[in-house]
C-alpha positions in Angstrom: 4.1 4.1 7.0 2.1 4.9 3.9 4.5 3.2 1.4 4.8 -0.5 0.4 8.3 -1.8 1.1 8.2 -4.1 -2.0 6.8 -2.0 -4.9 6.9 1.5 -3.4 3.2 2.1 -3.8 2.1 5.2 -1.8 -0.8 7.7 -1.4 -2.0 9.6 -4.4 -3.8 13.0 -4.2 -6.3 14.5 -6.6 -9.7 16.2 -6.8 -13.1 14.8 -6.0 -15.6 16.4 -8.4 -19.3 16.3 -7.5 -22.2 16.5 -9.9 -22.4 20.3 -9.5 -18.6 20.4 -10.2 -17.7 21.4 -6.7 -14.1 20.3 -6.3 -12.5 19.1 -3.0 -9.1 17.5 -2.3 -9.1 13.8 -2.0 -6.4 11.1 -1.2 -6.4 7.5 -2.4 -4.5 5.3 0.1 -3.1 1.9 -0.8 -4.3 -1.2 1.2 -1.2 -1.7 3.3 -0.8 -4.5 5.9 1.9 -5.2 8.5 3.1 -8.7 7.8 5.8 -11.0 9.2 7.8 -11.9 6.1 11.1 -13.7 5.4 13.7 -11.1 4.5 17.2 -12.4 3.9 16.4 -15.7 5.6 15.1 -14.2 8.8 11.5 -13.2 9.7 10.9 -9.5 9.9 7.9 -7.3 10.2 7.3 -5.4 6.9 4.6 -3.1 5.5 3.4 -4.4 2.1 0.4 -3.7 -0.1 -2.2 -6.5 -0.6 -1.3 -6.8 -4.3 2.3 -7.8 -3.5 0.9 -10.3 -0.9 -1.5 -11.8 -3.4 0.9 -12.0 -6.3 3.5 -13.9 -4.2 6.2 -11.3 -4.0 6.3 -11.8 -0.2 6.9 -15.1 1.6 5.1 -15.0 4.9 6.9 -16.2 8.0 
């Protein structure tokens, strides 16, 4: 579920570095929402990121 069906945005991993330079693994997750959208003329439940919703790439049903 951690991928946007419109733009393909997904989780990214990296290191969180403290002031004392202790490094731990960290994941950044996209803000994904389950939305009823019009796909090929019929309403369908899709998982999209909020940037695609805000930019108008998805028409809500």
